[in-house]
C-alpha positions in Angstrom: 5.4 -9.2 -6.6 2.2 -8.1 -4.8 0.5 -5.0 -6.2 -2.2 -3.3 -4.2 -4.6 -0.4 -4.6 -5.4 1.2 -1.3 -7.4 4.2 0.0 -5.8 5.7 3.0 -8.4 7.5 5.1 -6.9 10.4 7.1 -7.8 13.2 9.5 -8.7 16.1 7.2 -6.0 18.4 8.5 -3.3 15.8 7.9 -4.2 14.6 4.3 -1.6 16.8 2.5 1.2 16.0 5.0 0.5 12.2 4.9 0.3 12.3 1.1 3.7 14.0 0.9 5.2 11.4 3.3 3.7 8.5 1.4 5.1 9.9 -1.9 8.7 9.6 -0.6 8.4 5.8 -0.2 9.8 3.9 -3.2 7.1 1.2 -3.1 4.2 3.7 -3.1 2.7 5.7 -5.9 0.2 8.4 -4.8 -2.4 8.6 -7.5 -5.2 10.8 -6.2 -5.6 13.0 -3.1 -8.8 14.6 -1.8 -9.5 15.9 1.7 -9.6 12.9 4.0 -8.5 10.3 1.5 -5.4 9.3 -0.5 -5.5 6.7 -3.3 -2.2 4.8 -3.6 -0.7 1.9 -5.4 1.9 -0.3 -3.7 4.3 -2.7 -5.3 6.5 -4.9 -3.0 8.7 -7.9 -3.6 6.8 -10.3 -1.4 3.9 -10.7 1.1 6.0 -10.1 4.1 7.2 -6.7 2.9 3.7 -6.0 1.7 2.3 -6.6 5.3 5.1 -4.6 6.8 4.4 -1.6 4.5 0.7 -1.7 5.4 1.5 -1.6 9.1 3.9 1.4 8.4 1.1 3.2 6.7 -1.4 2.5 9.4 1.1 3.8 12.0 1.4 7.3 10.4 0.0 10.0 12.7 -3.4 11.0 11.3 -4.2 7.8 9.3 -7.6 6.6 10.4 -7.6 3.4 8.5 -6.5 1.8 5.2 -9.0 0.3 2.7 -8.0 -2.4 0.3 -9.4 -1.8 -3.1 -7.5 -4.4 -5.2 -4.7 -6.9 -4.5 -2.8 -8.9 -7.2 -0.4 -11.6 -6.2 -0.6 -13.9 -9.2 3.1 -14.0 -9.8 3.7 -15.2 -6.2 1.3 -18.1 -6.8 3.2 -19.1 -9.9 6.5 -18.9 -8.1 5.2 -21.1 -5.3 3.9 -23.6 -7.9 7.3 -23.7 -9.6 9.1 -24.2 -6.3 7.0 -27.2 -5.5 7.7 -28.8 -8.9 11.5 -28.6 -8.5 
């Protein structure tokens, strides 16, 4: 289950609206908001869903770019290793 910490950089006049929109998504936790940036944590079931979520965030009107701060996918590596052994 990938867990990522991201900073979403936004147009200053859209920060609050984007923060509110992100907070409605079940895989996103908004942790800190300042003018022009939103710190979030995402938790998704796999890499494909993770990539799709990032694309959704980047497509929101007023999002300038998304910065990756931290990405943990250790449990996915363990699952792949177990699948190869069976």
